[in-house]
N, C-alpha and C positions, 0 to 999 in steps of 0.2 A: 475547621474542617477544611480540606483541601479538595477542590473540585478538578476533574481532568476533562479535557475536551478533546474529542477526535472526530474521524470520519472512517467509513468503509468502502473499499474499492472492490469492484468485480475485475478478476483478472482477464479481461476479454483479449484473447489472442489477436484480434484484429487491430488493437489500439494500444500496444505495449508503450509506445513512446508517449502518449497521452496520460498513462497511468504513471509512468516516471515523472512526468512533469507535474502531474497533481500531487505525487508524494514530496516533491521537492518544494513546491508552494505551501502545503500543509506544515513542513519542516520550517520553512522560512517564516511563516505567519506565526509560528508559536503554538501549533497544536501539540498535544501531548501523545495522542495515540492513533495509530494507524491500522485498521484490520484489513485483511485479504481473504476474500471469500475461499473456501476450500470444498470444491463440488467434482471431485475426480471422475465423475459419472456424466458429467454435463460437457456437451460437446461445445466447441467453440472458446473453451477457457483454457488458459495457459497453467502449466504447473505451478501451484502455489508457492512450493518451497524455492523454486527458482526464482519466482517473482519477487518473494521476500528477500532472497539474497542479492537481487538486483537493486532493491529499493534500499536496502541498508548501505549499499556502497554508494548510492546517490545521496543519501541524506546524513545528517551529522548528530541529531538530538532526539528525534521523534522515536517513540517506541513502537515496534511494528510486530504485529502477531497475525 
């Protein structure tokens, strides 16, 4: 059996640089998965698909959803 480990991030529009750094850290440290919340009706959150695209450009191996 193969286990996968990951983290979920909230795409707060106030801290996009922090989210990018956490994604790079998760990638560097060997986590397998990174989830990004998608609540388009919640104020203060950045567009999830734009955040995912940015995180994919910032990382090399982690799977992002």
